[in-house]
N, C-alpha and C positions, 0 to 999 in steps of 0.2 A: 258879749263874749269874753269868757275868762281867759287871760293870757297864760301861758305856760312859762313861768320864770324860775330861776334858780339863784341861790345866794350861796357863794363860796367865798372862803378866807383866801386871801392872797398872800403872797410871800411876805409883803410889806407889813402885814398885819391888819390891814382893812378889809373891807368886804365888797365883792363886786355883785351887781345884780345883772344876770344874763338871761338872754332869751334861749329857747331850746334851740340847739344846733348852732348857736352864735359862738364865734371865737373871741370876739371882743365884748368888753362890759358895756352895757347900755347906762350904767351909772356905778359910782363908787361911793361908799360911805364909811366912815371911821368906826362905826359899830354895827353889830349884828342887827340890833334893834332898829337903827336908823336905815339900814338896807332893807329890813321888811317894811318899814313905812313907805319907802320909795317904791318898792315893788307893787305894794297895794295901790299907791296912787298912779302907778302905771297900768293898773288893769288886772292885776293878780289878785284874787281874793284870798287864795291859800298858797303862796309860793314854797317850793321846795327849799329846805335850809339845809346846808352842810353841817353836821355835828362837828363841834370842835372841842369837845371834852368827852371823857367817859361818864356816863350816866347808868342808873338801874336798867333803863330800857334801850341803850345803845352805846356805841363806840364812835370815835372821830371818823371812821371811814363809811359812815352810813348817813342817811338823808331823812329828814323829819319834816312834818308839815308845820307851817308857822301858825 
């Protein structure tokens, strides 16, 4: 079963891995890539990742698949 996990940038500049509906982070990583790796090890093959910069396909207040 694929877990629904989200990766969000925190005010401190690092990245939190959270489960759906969770208020607390399951894990924290210094980089977005490391947070994605942690989420995959936790059972999410395709976590939702918060955009942190402007791109051709999105802006910071949107989500993307890892």
